[in-house]
N, CA, C, O and CB atoms as a CASP TS submission, in Angstrom:
PFRMAT TS
TARGET T0000
AUTHOR 0000-0000-0000
METHOD Language model
MODEL 1
PARENT N/A
ATOM      1  N   MET     1     -20.912  47.051  66.879  1.00  0.00           N
ATOM      2  CA  MET     1     -22.167  47.352  67.469  1.00  0.00           C
ATOM      3  C   MET     1     -23.442  46.813  67.653  1.00  0.00           C
ATOM      4  O   MET     1     -24.265  47.015  68.546  1.00  0.00           O
ATOM      5  CB  MET     1     -22.408  48.118  67.086  1.00  0.00           C
ATOM      6  N   VAL     2     -23.495  45.697  66.119  1.00  0.00           N
ATOM      7  CA  VAL     2     -24.783  44.951  66.523  1.00  0.00           C
ATOM      8  C   VAL     2     -24.706  43.944  67.467  1.00  0.00           C
ATOM      9  O   VAL     2     -25.754  43.500  67.936  1.00  0.00           O
ATOM     10  CB  VAL     2     -25.383  44.345  65.453  1.00  0.00           C
ATOM     11  N   ARG     3     -23.074  43.287  68.007  1.00  0.00           N
ATOM     12  CA  ARG     3     -23.143  42.485  68.995  1.00  0.00           C
ATOM     13  C   ARG     3     -23.522  43.285  70.136  1.00  0.00           C
ATOM     14  O   ARG     3     -24.448  42.734  70.732  1.00  0.00           O
ATOM     15  CB  ARG     3     -21.984  41.770  69.148  1.00  0.00           C
ATOM     16  N   ALA     4     -23.191  44.291  70.631  1.00  0.00           N
ATOM     17  CA  ALA     4     -23.601  45.189  71.530  1.00  0.00           C
ATOM     18  C   ALA     4     -25.247  45.312  71.576  1.00  0.00           C
ATOM     19  O   ALA     4     -25.935  44.962  72.536  1.00  0.00           O
ATOM     20  CB  ALA     4     -22.904  46.482  71.182  1.00  0.00           C
ATOM     21  N   VAL     5     -25.632  45.757  70.612  1.00  0.00           N
ATOM     22  CA  VAL     5     -27.036  45.852  70.776  1.00  0.00           C
ATOM     23  C   VAL     5     -27.895  44.425  70.768  1.00  0.00           C
ATOM     24  O   VAL     5     -29.018  44.382  71.269  1.00  0.00           O
ATOM     25  CB  VAL     5     -27.505  46.767  69.658  1.00  0.00           C
ATOM     26  N   SER     6     -27.421  43.544  70.304  1.00  0.00           N
ATOM     27  CA  SER     6     -28.097  42.542  70.670  1.00  0.00           C
ATOM     28  C   SER     6     -27.909  41.895  71.983  1.00  0.00           C
ATOM     29  O   SER     6     -28.777  41.129  72.402  1.00  0.00           O
ATOM     30  CB  SER     6     -27.954  41.767  69.805  1.00  0.00           C
ATOM     31  N   LEU     7     -27.034  42.099  72.539  1.00  0.00           N
ATOM     32  CA  LEU     7     -26.612  41.593  74.111  1.00  0.00           C
ATOM     33  C   LEU     7     -27.522  42.538  74.933  1.00  0.00           C
ATOM     34  O   LEU     7     -28.058  42.139  75.967  1.00  0.00           O
ATOM     35  CB  LEU     7     -24.773  41.829  74.596  1.00  0.00           C
ATOM     36  N   GLU     8     -27.717  44.012  74.381  1.00  0.00           N
ATOM     37  CA  GLU     8     -27.972  44.716  75.455  1.00  0.00           C
ATOM     38  C   GLU     8     -29.102  45.927  74.988  1.00  0.00           C
ATOM     39  O   GLU     8     -29.084  47.097  75.369  1.00  0.00           O
ATOM     40  CB  GLU     8     -26.556  45.239  76.034  1.00  0.00           C
ATOM     41  N   PRO     9     -30.168  45.246  73.975  1.00  0.00           N
ATOM     42  CA  PRO     9     -30.859  46.124  73.649  1.00  0.00           C
ATOM     43  C   PRO     9     -31.649  46.999  74.585  1.00  0.00           C
ATOM     44  O   PRO     9     -32.168  47.925  73.962  1.00  0.00           O
ATOM     45  CB  PRO     9     -31.468  45.624  72.906  1.00  0.00           C
ATOM     46  N   THR    10     -31.923  47.015  75.915  1.00  0.00           N
ATOM     47  CA  THR    10     -32.353  48.194  76.568  1.00  0.00           C
ATOM     48  C   THR    10     -31.365  49.243  76.537  1.00  0.00           C
ATOM     49  O   THR    10     -31.869  50.360  76.656  1.00  0.00           O
ATOM     50  CB  THR    10     -32.712  47.928  77.897  1.00  0.00           C
ATOM     51  N   LEU    11     -30.139  49.225  76.416  1.00  0.00           N
ATOM     52  CA  LEU    11     -29.344  50.265  76.609  1.00  0.00           C
ATOM     53  C   LEU    11     -29.393  51.135  75.033  1.00  0.00           C
ATOM     54  O   LEU    11     -28.643  52.105  74.924  1.00  0.00           O
ATOM     55  CB  LEU    11     -27.813  49.661  77.139  1.00  0.00           C
ATOM     56  N   VAL    12     -30.124  50.822  74.065  1.00  0.00           N
ATOM     57  CA  VAL    12     -30.058  51.628  72.834  1.00  0.00           C
ATOM     58  C   VAL    12     -31.296  51.717  72.459  1.00  0.00           C
ATOM     59  O   VAL    12     -32.059  50.798  72.162  1.00  0.00           O
ATOM     60  CB  VAL    12     -29.239  51.136  71.753  1.00  0.00           C
ATOM     61  N   ARG    13     -31.568  53.312  72.484  1.00  0.00           N
ATOM     62  CA  ARG    13     -32.842  53.671  72.131  1.00  0.00           C
ATOM     63  C   ARG    13     -33.510  53.638  70.522  1.00  0.00           C
ATOM     64  O   ARG    13     -34.709  53.651  70.242  1.00  0.00           O
ATOM     65  CB  ARG    13     -32.861  54.951  72.635  1.00  0.00           C
ATOM     66  N   THR    14     -32.473  53.595  69.677  1.00  0.00           N
ATOM     67  CA  THR    14     -32.653  53.549  68.250  1.00  0.00           C
ATOM     68  C   THR    14     -31.474  52.701  67.566  1.00  0.00           C
ATOM     69  O   THR    14     -30.505  52.427  68.276  1.00  0.00           O
ATOM     70  CB  THR    14     -32.706  55.035  67.689  1.00  0.00           C
ATOM     71  N   TRP    15     -31.493  52.321  66.396  1.00  0.00           N
ATOM     72  CA  TRP    15     -30.705  51.542  65.796  1.00  0.00           C
ATOM     73  C   TRP    15     -31.197  51.619  64.455  1.00  0.00           C
ATOM     74  O   TRP    15     -32.333  51.275  64.129  1.00  0.00           O
ATOM     75  CB  TRP    15     -30.627  50.270  66.368  1.00  0.00           C
ATOM     76  N   ALA    16     -30.014  52.240  63.403  1.00  0.00           N
ATOM     77  CA  ALA    16     -30.311  52.039  61.865  1.00  0.00           C
ATOM     78  C   ALA    16     -28.914  51.631  61.350  1.00  0.00           C
ATOM     79  O   ALA    16     -27.810  52.084  61.655  1.00  0.00           O
ATOM     80  CB  ALA    16     -30.930  53.486  61.035  1.00  0.00           C
ATOM     81  N   ALA    17     -29.361  50.368  60.237  1.00  0.00           N
ATOM     82  CA  ALA    17     -27.854  50.044  59.921  1.00  0.00           C
ATOM     83  C   ALA    17     -28.486  50.046  58.438  1.00  0.00           C
ATOM     84  O   ALA    17     -29.633  49.940  58.004  1.00  0.00           O
ATOM     85  CB  ALA    17     -26.937  48.442  60.662  1.00  0.00           C
ATOM     86  N   GLY    18     -27.006  50.243  57.769  1.00  0.00           N
ATOM     87  CA  GLY    18     -27.115  50.558  56.203  1.00  0.00           C
ATOM     88  C   GLY    18     -26.364  49.044  55.429  1.00  0.00           C
ATOM     89  O   GLY    18     -26.002  48.900  54.261  1.00  0.00           O
ATOM     90  N   ALA    19     -26.323  48.232  56.376  1.00  0.00           N
ATOM     91  CA  ALA    19     -26.149  46.740  55.583  1.00  0.00           C
ATOM     92  C   ALA    19     -27.065  46.105  54.658  1.00  0.00           C
ATOM     93  O   ALA    19     -28.224  46.519  54.616  1.00  0.00           O
ATOM     94  CB  ALA    19     -26.066  45.718  56.493  1.00  0.00           C
ATOM     95  N   ALA    20     -26.705  45.180  53.934  1.00  0.00           N
ATOM     96  CA  ALA    20     -27.334  44.420  53.201  1.00  0.00           C
ATOM     97  C   ALA    20     -28.374  43.278  53.925  1.00  0.00           C
ATOM     98  O   ALA    20     -27.993  42.857  55.018  1.00  0.00           O
ATOM     99  CB  ALA    20     -26.320  43.896  52.435  1.00  0.00           C
ATOM    100  N   PRO    21     -29.298  42.898  53.542  1.00  0.00           N
ATOM    101  CA  PRO    21     -30.352  41.755  54.254  1.00  0.00           C
ATOM    102  C   PRO    21     -29.349  40.679  54.305  1.00  0.00           C
ATOM    103  O   PRO    21     -28.464  40.401  53.496  1.00  0.00           O
ATOM    104  CB  PRO    21     -31.905  41.241  53.303  1.00  0.00           C
ATOM    105  N   LEU    22     -29.659  40.155  55.376  1.00  0.00           N
ATOM    106  CA  LEU    22     -28.899  38.658  55.712  1.00  0.00           C
ATOM    107  C   LEU    22     -29.193  37.700  55.144  1.00  0.00           C
ATOM    108  O   LEU    22     -28.442  36.733  55.021  1.00  0.00           O
ATOM    109  CB  LEU    22     -28.992  38.131  56.891  1.00  0.00           C
ATOM    110  N   ASP    23     -30.777  37.806  54.513  1.00  0.00           N
ATOM    111  CA  ASP    23     -31.478  36.653  53.792  1.00  0.00           C
ATOM    112  C   ASP    23     -30.272  36.317  52.350  1.00  0.00           C
ATOM    113  O   ASP    23     -29.739  37.276  51.794  1.00  0.00           O
ATOM    114  CB  ASP    23     -33.356  37.275  53.213  1.00  0.00           C
ATOM    115  N   PRO    24     -30.049  35.212  52.007  1.00  0.00           N
ATOM    116  CA  PRO    24     -29.371  34.641  50.949  1.00  0.00           C
ATOM    117  C   PRO    24     -30.536  35.186  49.679  1.00  0.00           C
ATOM    118  O   PRO    24     -30.192  35.916  48.750  1.00  0.00           O
ATOM    119  CB  PRO    24     -29.115  32.802  51.208  1.00  0.00           C
ATOM    120  N   GLU    25     -31.838  34.703  49.859  1.00  0.00           N
ATOM    121  CA  GLU    25     -32.937  34.708  49.026  1.00  0.00           C
ATOM    122  C   GLU    25     -33.539  36.216  49.114  1.00  0.00           C
ATOM    123  O   GLU    25     -34.655  36.295  48.600  1.00  0.00           O
ATOM    124  CB  GLU    25     -33.968  33.548  49.469  1.00  0.00           C
ATOM    125  N   TYR    26     -33.062  37.366  49.629  1.00  0.00           N
ATOM    126  CA  TYR    26     -33.492  38.620  49.739  1.00  0.00           C
ATOM    127  C   TYR    26     -33.508  38.908  48.304  1.00  0.00           C
ATOM    128  O   TYR    26     -32.505  38.671  47.630  1.00  0.00           O
ATOM    129  CB  TYR    26     -32.662  39.537  50.638  1.00  0.00           C
ATOM    130  N   GLU    27     -34.900  39.556  47.624  1.00  0.00           N
ATOM    131  CA  GLU    27     -34.816  40.347  46.310  1.00  0.00           C
ATOM    132  C   GLU    27     -34.816  41.609  46.260  1.00  0.00           C
ATOM    133  O   GLU    27     -35.754  42.213  46.778  1.00  0.00           O
ATOM    134  CB  GLU    27     -35.712  40.113  45.529  1.00  0.00           C
ATOM    135  N   TRP    28     -33.775  42.301  45.631  1.00  0.00           N
ATOM    136  CA  TRP    28     -33.600  43.551  45.761  1.00  0.00           C
ATOM    137  C   TRP    28     -34.779  44.061  45.104  1.00  0.00           C
ATOM    138  O   TRP    28     -35.462  43.303  44.415  1.00  0.00           O
ATOM    139  CB  TRP    28     -32.346  44.008  45.279  1.00  0.00           C
ATOM    140  N   HIS    29     -35.146  45.548  45.289  1.00  0.00           N
ATOM    141  CA  HIS    29     -35.910  46.281  44.164  1.00  0.00           C
ATOM    142  C   HIS    29     -35.114  46.672  43.141  1.00  0.00           C
ATOM    143  O   HIS    29     -33.891  46.737  43.262  1.00  0.00           O
ATOM    144  CB  HIS    29     -36.594  47.462  44.592  1.00  0.00           C
ATOM    145  N   LYS    30     -35.772  46.974  42.011  1.00  0.00           N
ATOM    146  CA  LYS    30     -35.747  47.543  40.748  1.00  0.00           C
ATOM    147  C   LYS    30     -34.345  48.254  40.799  1.00  0.00           C
ATOM    148  O   LYS    30     -33.353  47.769  40.253  1.00  0.00           O
ATOM    149  CB  LYS    30     -37.031  48.514  40.458  1.00  0.00           C
ATOM    150  N   ALA    31     -34.333  49.659  41.624  1.00  0.00           N
ATOM    151  CA  ALA    31     -33.409  50.698  41.784  1.00  0.00           C
ATOM    152  C   ALA    31     -32.224  50.057  42.416  1.00  0.00           C
ATOM    153  O   ALA    31     -31.113  50.180  41.900  1.00  0.00           O
ATOM    154  CB  ALA    31     -33.968  51.864  42.596  1.00  0.00           C
ATOM    155  N   ALA    32     -32.387  49.463  43.373  1.00  0.00           N
ATOM    156  CA  ALA    32     -31.162  48.423  43.896  1.00  0.00           C
ATOM    157  C   ALA    32     -30.431  48.076  42.916  1.00  0.00           C
ATOM    158  O   ALA    32     -29.340  48.479  42.512  1.00  0.00           O
ATOM    159  CB  ALA    32     -31.560  47.097  44.525  1.00  0.00           C
ATOM    160  N   LYS    33     -31.184  47.238  42.552  1.00  0.00           N
ATOM    161  CA  LYS    33     -30.525  45.901  41.148  1.00  0.00           C
ATOM    162  C   LYS    33     -29.711  46.995  40.253  1.00  0.00           C
ATOM    163  O   LYS    33     -28.620  46.592  39.850  1.00  0.00           O
ATOM    164  CB  LYS    33     -32.183  44.873  39.780  1.00  0.00           C
ATOM    165  N   LEU    34     -30.004  48.036  39.964  1.00  0.00           N
ATOM    166  CA  LEU    34     -29.679  48.813  38.849  1.00  0.00           C
ATOM    167  C   LEU    34     -28.317  49.716  39.539  1.00  0.00           C
ATOM    168  O   LEU    34     -27.216  49.766  38.991  1.00  0.00           O
ATOM    169  CB  LEU    34     -31.130  49.782  38.287  1.00  0.00           C
ATOM    170  N   TRP    35     -28.568  50.228  40.516  1.00  0.00           N
ATOM    171  CA  TRP    35     -27.459  50.784  41.290  1.00  0.00           C
ATOM    172  C   TRP    35     -26.190  49.845  41.573  1.00  0.00           C
ATOM    173  O   TRP    35     -25.048  50.270  41.746  1.00  0.00           O
ATOM    174  CB  TRP    35     -28.030  51.218  42.596  1.00  0.00           C
ATOM    175  N   GLN    36     -26.574  48.517  41.591  1.00  0.00           N
ATOM    176  CA  GLN    36     -25.414  47.115  41.854  1.00  0.00           C
ATOM    177  C   GLN    36     -24.823  47.024  40.334  1.00  0.00           C
ATOM    178  O   GLN    36     -23.664  46.615  40.265  1.00  0.00           O
ATOM    179  CB  GLN    36     -26.331  45.250  42.402  1.00  0.00           C
ATOM    180  N   THR    37     -25.308  47.271  39.421  1.00  0.00           N
ATOM    181  CA  THR    37     -24.955  46.969  38.102  1.00  0.00           C
ATOM    182  C   THR    37     -23.735  47.640  37.558  1.00  0.00           C
ATOM    183  O   THR    37     -24.023  48.719  37.039  1.00  0.00           O
ATOM    184  CB  THR    37     -26.026  47.261  37.295  1.00  0.00           C
ATOM    185  N   PRO    38     -22.446  47.338  37.512  1.00  0.00           N
ATOM    186  CA  PRO    38     -21.277  47.899  37.133  1.00  0.00           C
ATOM    187  C   PRO    38     -21.605  48.816  35.929  1.00  0.00           C
ATOM    188  O   PRO    38     -21.962  48.239  34.902  1.00  0.00           O
ATOM    189  CB  PRO    38     -20.244  46.828  36.836  1.00  0.00           C
ATOM    190  N   GLY    39     -21.540  50.039  35.920  1.00  0.00           N
ATOM    191  CA  GLY    39     -21.642  50.931  34.654  1.00  0.00           C
ATOM    192  C   GLY    39     -23.051  51.538  34.495  1.00  0.00           C
ATOM    193  O   GLY    39     -23.180  52.625  33.932  1.00  0.00           O
ATOM    194  N   VAL    40     -24.071  50.884  34.963  1.00  0.00           N
ATOM    195  CA  VAL    40     -25.560  51.110  35.015  1.00  0.00           C
ATOM    196  C   VAL    40     -25.750  52.004  35.939  1.00  0.00           C
ATOM    197  O   VAL    40     -26.250  53.092  35.653  1.00  0.00           O
ATOM    198  CB  VAL    40     -26.397  49.959  35.297  1.00  0.00           C
ATOM    199  N   GLY    41     -25.306  51.622  37.447  1.00  0.00           N
ATOM    200  CA  GLY    41     -25.489  52.875  38.454  1.00  0.00           C
ATOM    201  C   GLY    41     -25.088  53.596  38.523  1.00  0.00           C
ATOM    202  O   GLY    41     -25.506  54.490  39.259  1.00  0.00           O
ATOM    203  N   GLU    42     -23.818  53.723  37.681  1.00  0.00           N
ATOM    204  CA  GLU    42     -22.980  55.566  37.519  1.00  0.00           C
ATOM    205  C   GLU    42     -23.931  56.053  36.453  1.00  0.00           C
ATOM    206  O   GLU    42     -24.139  57.262  36.559  1.00  0.00           O
ATOM    207  CB  GLU    42     -20.891  55.739  36.745  1.00  0.00           C
ATOM    208  N   GLN    43     -24.611  55.431  35.391  1.00  0.00           N
ATOM    209  CA  GLN    43     -25.373  56.197  34.627  1.00  0.00           C
ATOM    210  C   GLN    43     -26.846  56.726  35.091  1.00  0.00           C
ATOM    211  O   GLN    43     -27.402  57.744  34.678  1.00  0.00           O
ATOM    212  CB  GLN    43     -25.454  55.484  33.519  1.00  0.00           C
ATOM    213  N   VAL    44     -27.212  56.043  35.794  1.00  0.00           N
ATOM    214  CA  VAL    44     -28.431  56.213  36.887  1.00  0.00           C
ATOM    215  C   VAL    44     -28.534  57.294  37.648  1.00  0.00           C
ATOM    216  O   VAL    44     -29.467  58.091  37.744  1.00  0.00           O
ATOM    217  CB  VAL    44     -28.454  55.250  37.854  1.00  0.00           C
ATOM    218  N   MET    45     -27.307  57.254  38.286  1.00  0.00           N
ATOM    219  CA  MET    45     -27.377  58.343  39.275  1.00  0.00           C
ATOM    220  C   MET    45     -26.927  59.456  38.638  1.00  0.00           C
ATOM    221  O   MET    45     -27.271  60.484  39.221  1.00  0.00           O
ATOM    222  CB  MET    45     -26.615  58.127  40.513  1.00  0.00           C
ATOM    223  N   GLU    46     -26.200  59.649  37.526  1.00  0.00           N
ATOM    224  CA  GLU    46     -26.023  60.916  36.704  1.00  0.00           C
ATOM    225  C   GLU    46     -26.926  61.680  35.958  1.00  0.00           C
ATOM    226  O   GLU    46     -26.798  62.786  35.432  1.00  0.00           O
ATOM    227  CB  GLU    46     -25.249  60.712  35.896  1.00  0.00           C
ATOM    228  N   LYS    47     -28.276  60.547  36.024  1.00  0.00           N
ATOM    229  CA  LYS    47     -29.401  61.474  35.444  1.00  0.00           C
ATOM    230  C   LYS    47     -30.446  61.604  36.384  1.00  0.00           C
ATOM    231  O   LYS    47     -31.603  61.929  36.116  1.00  0.00           O
ATOM    232  CB  LYS    47     -30.026  60.960  34.128  1.00  0.00           C
ATOM    233  N   LEU    48     -29.908  61.288  37.694  1.00  0.00           N
ATOM    234  CA  LEU    48     -30.624  61.600  38.954  1.00  0.00           C
ATOM    235  C   LEU    48     -30.686  63.179  39.535  1.00  0.00           C
ATOM    236  O   LEU    48     -30.142  63.582  40.563  1.00  0.00           O
ATOM    237  CB  LEU    48     -29.945  60.726  40.002  1.00  0.00           C
ATOM    238  N   THR    49     -31.361  63.824  38.751  1.00  0.00           N
ATOM    239  CA  THR    49     -31.492  65.261  39.311  1.00  0.00           C
ATOM    240  C   THR    49     -32.540  65.337  40.479  1.00  0.00           C
ATOM    241  O   THR    49     -33.421  64.500  40.671  1.00  0.00           O
ATOM    242  CB  THR    49     -31.954  66.289  38.125  1.00  0.00           C
ATOM    243  N   PRO    50     -32.359  66.246  41.087  1.00  0.00           N
ATOM    244  CA  PRO    50     -33.383  66.261  42.171  1.00  0.00           C
ATOM    245  C   PRO    50     -34.688  66.745  41.516  1.00  0.00           C
ATOM    246  O   PRO    50     -35.519  66.837  42.419  1.00  0.00           O
ATOM    247  CB  PRO    50     -32.948  67.224  43.419  1.00  0.00           C
ATOM    248  N   GLU    51     -35.317  67.154  40.136  1.00  0.00           N
ATOM    249  CA  GLU    51     -36.321  66.851  39.652  1.00  0.00           C
ATOM    250  C   GLU    51     -36.734  65.882  39.302  1.00  0.00           C
ATOM    251  O   GLU    51     -37.931  65.601  39.372  1.00  0.00           O
ATOM    252  CB  GLU    51     -36.456  67.292  39.072  1.00  0.00           C
ATOM    253  N   VAL    52     -35.802  65.094  38.817  1.00  0.00           N
ATOM    254  CA  VAL    52     -36.215  63.260  38.442  1.00  0.00           C
ATOM    255  C   VAL    52     -36.816  62.628  39.787  1.00  0.00           C
ATOM    256  O   VAL    52     -37.855  61.981  39.923  1.00  0.00           O
ATOM    257  CB  VAL    52     -34.549  62.105  37.994  1.00  0.00           C
ATOM    258  N   LEU    53     -35.949  62.971  40.655  1.00  0.00           N
ATOM    259  CA  LEU    53     -36.374  62.076  42.102  1.00  0.00           C
ATOM    260  C   LEU    53     -37.487  62.666  42.746  1.00  0.00           C
ATOM    261  O   LEU    53     -38.100  61.949  43.537  1.00  0.00           O
ATOM    262  CB  LEU    53     -35.180  62.027  43.302  1.00  0.00           C
ATOM    263  N   ALA    54     -37.863  63.800  42.574  1.00  0.00           N
ATOM    264  CA  ALA    54     -38.866  64.411  43.241  1.00  0.00           C
ATOM    265  C   ALA    54     -40.187  63.754  42.228  1.00  0.00           C
ATOM    266  O   ALA    54     -41.195  63.225  42.695  1.00  0.00           O
ATOM    267  CB  ALA    54     -38.616  66.221  43.314  1.00  0.00           C
ATOM    268  N   SER    55     -39.942  63.906  40.978  1.00  0.00           N
ATOM    269  CA  SER    55     -41.103  63.071  40.361  1.00  0.00           C
ATOM    270  C   SER    55     -41.133  62.111  40.238  1.00  0.00           C
ATOM    271  O   SER    55     -41.989  61.759  39.427  1.00  0.00           O
ATOM    272  CB  SER    55     -41.461  63.188  39.441  1.00  0.00           C
ATOM    273  N   ALA    56     -40.387  61.095  40.814  1.00  0.00           N
ATOM    274  CA  ALA    56     -40.550  59.680  41.039  1.00  0.00           C
ATOM    275  C   ALA    56     -41.035  59.444  42.320  1.00  0.00           C
ATOM    276  O   ALA    56     -41.602  58.399  42.637  1.00  0.00           O
ATOM    277  CB  ALA    56     -39.355  58.947  40.852  1.00  0.00           C
ATOM    278  N   LEU    57     -40.838  60.349  43.041  1.00  0.00           N
ATOM    279  CA  LEU    57     -41.531  60.493  44.607  1.00  0.00           C
ATOM    280  C   LEU    57     -43.062  60.509  44.657  1.00  0.00           C
ATOM    281  O   LEU    57     -43.841  59.872  45.366  1.00  0.00           O
ATOM    282  CB  LEU    57     -41.087  61.943  45.347  1.00  0.00           C
ATOM    283  N   VAL    58     -43.248  61.339  43.787  1.00  0.00           N
ATOM    284  CA  VAL    58     -44.784  61.720  43.538  1.00  0.00           C
ATOM    285  C   VAL    58     -45.492  60.821  42.929  1.00  0.00           C
ATOM    286  O   VAL    58     -46.681  60.524  43.043  1.00  0.00           O
ATOM    287  CB  VAL    58     -45.008  62.864  42.765  1.00  0.00           C
ATOM    288  N   ALA    59     -44.335  60.248  42.010  1.00  0.00           N
ATOM    289  CA  ALA    59     -45.334  59.023  41.278  1.00  0.00           C
ATOM    290  C   ALA    59     -45.442  57.803  42.265  1.00  0.00           C
ATOM    291  O   ALA    59     -46.167  56.867  41.927  1.00  0.00           O
ATOM    292  CB  ALA    59     -44.619  58.366  39.696  1.00  0.00           C
ATOM    293  N   ALA    60     -44.741  57.748  43.515  1.00  0.00           N
ATOM    294  CA  ALA    60     -44.769  56.757  44.160  1.00  0.00           C
ATOM    295  C   ALA    60     -45.932  56.938  45.345  1.00  0.00           C
ATOM    296  O   ALA    60     -46.531  56.010  45.888  1.00  0.00           O
ATOM    297  CB  ALA    60     -43.405  56.515  44.561  1.00  0.00           C
ATOM    298  N   GLY    61     -46.113  58.448  45.626  1.00  0.00           N
ATOM    299  CA  GLY    61     -47.420  58.591  46.301  1.00  0.00           C
ATOM    300  C   GLY    61     -46.952  59.475  47.426  1.00  0.00           C
ATOM    301  O   GLY    61     -47.701  59.589  48.396  1.00  0.00           O
ATOM    302  N   VAL    62     -45.790  60.121  47.414  1.00  0.00           N
ATOM    303  CA  VAL    62     -45.156  61.172  48.458  1.00  0.00           C
ATOM    304  C   VAL    62     -45.984  62.382  47.898  1.00  0.00           C
ATOM    305  O   VAL    62     -46.198  62.314  46.688  1.00  0.00           O
ATOM    306  CB  VAL    62     -43.269  61.411  48.399  1.00  0.00           C
ATOM    307  N   PRO    63     -46.419  63.325  48.462  1.00  0.00           N
ATOM    308  CA  PRO    63     -46.804  64.772  48.270  1.00  0.00           C
ATOM    309  C   PRO    63     -45.597  65.217  48.142  1.00  0.00           C
ATOM    310  O   PRO    63     -44.485  64.956  48.601  1.00  0.00           O
ATOM    311  CB  PRO    63     -47.617  65.518  49.348  1.00  0.00           C
ATOM    312  N   GLN    64     -46.245  66.234  47.132  1.00  0.00           N
ATOM    313  CA  GLN    64     -45.343  67.188  46.033  1.00  0.00           C
ATOM    314  C   GLN    64     -44.507  67.696  46.515  1.00  0.00           C
ATOM    315  O   GLN    64     -43.405  67.674  45.966  1.00  0.00           O
ATOM    316  CB  GLN    64     -45.875  68.244  45.347  1.00  0.00           C
ATOM    317  N   ALA    65     -44.773  68.617  48.210  1.00  0.00           N
ATOM    318  CA  ALA    65     -43.920  69.240  48.829  1.00  0.00           C
ATOM    319  C   ALA    65     -42.610  68.328  49.129  1.00  0.00           C
ATOM    320  O   ALA    65     -41.476  68.497  48.683  1.00  0.00           O
ATOM    321  CB  ALA    65     -44.581  69.764  49.946  1.00  0.00           C
ATOM    322  N   ASP    66     -43.055  67.355  49.973  1.00  0.00           N
ATOM    323  CA  ASP    66     -42.334  66.523  50.654  1.00  0.00           C
ATOM    324  C   ASP    66     -41.178  65.899  49.541  1.00  0.00           C
ATOM    325  O   ASP    66     -40.009  65.636  49.824  1.00  0.00           O
ATOM    326  CB  ASP    66     -43.337  65.462  51.344  1.00  0.00           C
ATOM    327  N   ALA    67     -41.685  65.772  48.499  1.00  0.00           N
ATOM    328  CA  ALA    67     -40.677  64.906  47.124  1.00  0.00           C
ATOM    329  C   ALA    67     -39.885  66.117  46.743  1.00  0.00           C
ATOM    330  O   ALA    67     -38.749  65.908  46.315  1.00  0.00           O
ATOM    331  CB  ALA    67     -41.696  64.171  45.439  1.00  0.00           C
ATOM    332  N   THR    68     -40.312  67.359  46.832  1.00  0.00           N
ATOM    333  CA  THR    68     -39.735  68.247  46.198  1.00  0.00           C
ATOM    334  C   THR    68     -38.539  68.848  47.333  1.00  0.00           C
ATOM    335  O   THR    68     -37.632  69.647  47.098  1.00  0.00           O
ATOM    336  CB  THR    68     -40.864  69.251  45.641  1.00  0.00           C
ATOM    337  N   THR    69     -38.825  68.279  48.420  1.00  0.00           N
ATOM    338  CA  THR    69     -37.572  68.627  49.494  1.00  0.00           C
ATOM    339  C   THR    69     -36.596  67.627  49.911  1.00  0.00           C
ATOM    340  O   THR    69     -35.562  67.859  50.537  1.00  0.00           O
ATOM    341  CB  THR    69     -38.099  69.059  50.807  1.00  0.00           C
ATOM    342  N   ALA    70     -37.156  66.122  49.375  1.00  0.00           N
ATOM    343  CA  ALA    70     -35.919  65.107  49.314  1.00  0.00           C
ATOM    344  C   ALA    70     -35.381  65.148  48.123  1.00  0.00           C
ATOM    345  O   ALA    70     -34.329  64.522  47.996  1.00  0.00           O
ATOM    346  CB  ALA    70     -36.213  63.669  49.577  1.00  0.00           C
ATOM    347  N   GLY    71     -35.841  65.764  47.109  1.00  0.00           N
ATOM    348  CA  GLY    71     -34.898  65.757  45.913  1.00  0.00           C
ATOM    349  C   GLY    71     -33.900  67.084  45.899  1.00  0.00           C
ATOM    350  O   GLY    71     -32.961  67.310  45.136  1.00  0.00           O
ATOM    351  N   SER    72     -34.368  67.819  46.904  1.00  0.00           N
ATOM    352  CA  SER    72     -33.025  68.783  46.893  1.00  0.00           C
ATOM    353  C   SER    72     -32.313  68.525  47.783  1.00  0.00           C
ATOM    354  O   SER    72     -31.345  69.286  47.781  1.00  0.00           O
ATOM    355  CB  SER    72     -33.145  70.170  47.007  1.00  0.00           C
ATOM    356  N   ILE    73     -32.288  67.588  48.829  1.00  0.00           N
ATOM    357  CA  ILE    73     -31.232  67.426  49.755  1.00  0.00           C
ATOM    358  C   ILE    73     -30.692  65.917  49.814  1.00  0.00           C
ATOM    359  O   ILE    73     -29.869  65.547  50.651  1.00  0.00           O
ATOM    360  CB  ILE    73     -31.733  67.895  51.126  1.00  0.00           C
ATOM    361  N   SER    74     -31.354  64.930  48.645  1.00  0.00           N
ATOM    362  CA  SER    74     -30.758  63.903  48.513  1.00  0.00           C
ATOM    363  C   SER    74     -29.994  63.442  47.564  1.00  0.00           C
ATOM    364  O   SER    74     -29.358  62.394  47.678  1.00  0.00           O
ATOM    365  CB  SER    74     -31.366  63.298  48.653  1.00  0.00           C
ATOM    366  N   THR    75     -29.980  64.421  46.206  1.00  0.00           N
ATOM    367  CA  THR    75     -28.949  64.257  45.205  1.00  0.00           C
ATOM    368  C   THR    75     -27.643  65.043  44.915  1.00  0.00           C
ATOM    369  O   THR    75     -27.638  66.227  44.577  1.00  0.00           O
ATOM    370  CB  THR    75     -29.556  64.328  44.196  1.00  0.00           C
ATOM    371  N   PRO    76     -26.726  64.410  45.050  1.00  0.00           N
ATOM    372  CA  PRO    76     -25.476  65.366  45.003  1.00  0.00           C
ATOM    373  C   PRO    76     -25.192  65.953  43.606  1.00  0.00           C
ATOM    374  O   PRO    76     -25.233  65.246  42.599  1.00  0.00           O
ATOM    375  CB  PRO    76     -24.157  64.583  45.464  1.00  0.00           C
ATOM    376  N   ARG    77     -24.850  67.502  43.574  1.00  0.00           N
ATOM    377  CA  ARG    77     -24.304  68.089  42.528  1.00  0.00           C
ATOM    378  C   ARG    77     -23.312  68.694  42.906  1.00  0.00           C
ATOM    379  O   ARG    77     -22.630  69.325  42.099  1.00  0.00           O
ATOM    380  CB  ARG    77     -25.027  68.821  41.877  1.00  0.00           C
TER
END
C-alpha cells in the first residue's frame, strides 16, 4: 500500500500507518521505550487502567472530559 500511495497520492484521500519511523536515529518517547522493553511493557500495561490513562492525559494538557473518554475506550479490560 505504501508503494501505491507513493506512486499515485492523488488517489488516496487519507493515510495512516502504524509502522516504526524509518530514521535509524529516531528517539522513541519514554512510554514507547517502556512498552518495547520485555517484561516492563507488560507491567506498564497491567497498571494502565482507564483512570490512570485519563490522569496522564489531563497532566499532558488534554481536557478532563476528553481524557476520561479516551481512557474508557483505550484501555483493554
